C-alpha positions in Angstrom: 33.4 20.1 19.3 30.8 20.9 21.8 28.4 18.3 23.1 25.5 20.6 23.8 22.7 18.9 25.7 19.2 20.0 24.6 17.6 22.3 27.1 14.3 21.5 28.8 12.6 24.0 26.5 14.0 22.4 23.3 12.9 18.9 24.6 9.4 20.3 25.3 9.3 21.9 21.8 10.3 18.6 20.2 7.7 16.7 22.2 5.0 19.1 21.3 6.0 19.1 17.7 5.6 15.3 17.6 2.2 15.6 19.3 1.0 18.1 16.7 2.2 15.9 13.9 0.5 12.8 15.3 -2.7 14.8 15.9 -2.6 16.1 12.3 -2.0 12.6 11.0 -4.9 11.2 13.1 -7.2 13.9 11.9 -6.3 13.3 8.3 -7.0 9.6 8.7 -10.3 10.4 10.4 -11.3 12.7 7.6 -10.5 10.0 5.0 -12.4 7.4 6.9 -15.4 9.7 7.2 -15.3 10.5 3.5 -15.2 6.8 2.7 -18.1 6.1 5.0 -20.2 8.8 3.5 -19.5 7.5 0.0 -20.4 3.9 1.1 -23.6 5.2 2.7 -24.5 7.2 -0.4 -23.8 4.1 -2.6 -25.9 1.8 -0.3 -28.8 4.2 -0.5 -28.5 4.5 -4.3 -28.3 0.7 -4.6 -31.3 0.2 -2.4 -33.4 2.6 -4.4 -32.3 1.1 -7.7 -33.1 -2.4 -6.5 -36.7 -1.3 -5.8 -36.9 0.0 -9.4 -35.5 -3.1 -11.2 -38.7 -5.2 -10.9 -40.5 -2.4 -12.7 -38.0 -2.6 -15.5 -38.3 -6.4 -15.6 -42.1 -6.3 -15.8 -42.1 -3.7 -18.6 -39.5 -5.8 -20.5 -41.7 -9.0 -20.0 -44.8 -7.1 -21.2 -42.9 -6.0 -24.4 -41.7 -9.5 -25.1 -45.3 -10.9 -24.9 -46.9 -8.0 -26.7 -49.6 -9.3 -29.1 -48.8 -9.0 -32.8 -51.8 -6.9 -33.4 -50.5 -4.2 -31.0 -46.9 -4.1 -32.5 -47.8 -1.0 -34.6 -50.0 0.7 -31.9 -48.6 4.1 -30.9 -49.6 3.6 -27.2 -47.8 0.2 -27.1 -44.7 1.7 -28.8 -44.6 4.5 -26.1 -44.8 1.9 -23.4 -41.9 0.0 -25.0 -40.0 3.3 -25.0 -40.5 3.7 -21.2 -38.0 0.9 -20.5 -35.3 2.6 -22.7 -35.9 5.9 -21.0 -35.7 4.3 -17.6 -32.5 2.4 -18.5 -30.9 5.6 -19.8 -31.7 7.3 -16.5 -30.3 4.4 -14.5 -27.1 4.4 -16.6 -26.6 8.0 -15.7 -26.3 6.7 -12.1 -23.5 4.3 -13.2 -25.8 1.3 -13.4 -24.7 -1.2 -16.0 -26.5 -4.3 -17.3 -24.3 -7.4 -16.8 -23.4 -9.1 -20.1 -25.3 -12.4 -20.1 -26.0 -12.9 -23.8 -26.3 -16.4 -25.1 -22.8 -17.9 -25.5 -21.2 -15.7 -22.8 -18.8 -17.6 -20.6 -20.6 -18.4 -17.3 -19.1 -16.4 -14.4 -20.4 -17.1 -10.9 -19.4 -13.6 -9.7 -21.8 -12.1 -12.3 -24.3 -14.9 -13.0 -26.6 -17.1 -10.9 -27.3 -20.4 -12.6 -31.0 -21.2 -12.2 -31.1 -24.1 -14.7 -28.3 -26.3 -16.0 -28.5 -28.4 -19.2 -27.4 -31.8 -17.9 -27.4 -33.4 -21.4 -24.9 -30.9 -22.9 -21.3 -32.0 -23.5 -18.3 -29.7 -23.6 -15.7 -28.3 -21.4 -16.8 -24.7 -21.0 -19.9 -23.6 -19.2 -21.7 -20.8 -21.1 -24.9 -18.9 -20.8 -27.7 -20.5 -22.8 -30.4 -18.1 -21.9 -30.9 -15.1 -19.7 -34.0 -15.5 -17.4 -33.5 -12.2 -15.6 -31.1 -9.4 -16.3 -28.4 -8.6 -13.7 -26.9 -5.2 -12.9 -23.8 -3.7 -11.4 -23.6 -0.3 -9.8 -20.2 1.5 -9.8 -18.5 -1.8 -10.7 -20.2 -3.8 -7.8 -22.8 -6.4 -8.6 -26.1 -5.4 -7.0 -28.1 -8.2 -8.7 -26.7 -11.3 -10.4 -28.0 -12.2 -13.8 -30.2 -15.3 -13.5 -29.3 -17.6 -16.4 -29.7 -21.0 -17.8 -26.3 -22.7 -18.3 -25.1 -25.3 -20.8 -21.7 -26.7 -21.8 -20.0 -25.9 -25.1 
């Protein structure tokens, strides 16, 4: 049995090896952080652009709802109604999804913003009575809550 003490050179090699490993780990953490920051910046820019387009979608949808009966069969009016479908398909390709706020859906404050509440309703569960403005999520994050009227059921 020999108790051989490490030489100065072996100690220096061990020290430098640890330094290289730490530097490599620091660089890898830096790279991951920068990638995450880039993705967050890209999503923030995408979200900002989409939020500027959503009022256009809302206005087209309102126009379609209030279209006079005598224009229902008009080709021009039908093409305007098709605009919102085309725009929504384009936005869906960017991972934008409409928040489910159909009448009878359970009210969820993480997805819905209650603008009106039916005080006279009785029941134990709060549900959506009417959607006043559609809400949207982008890549699973809510970028605009659905504005709804809530009642109890």
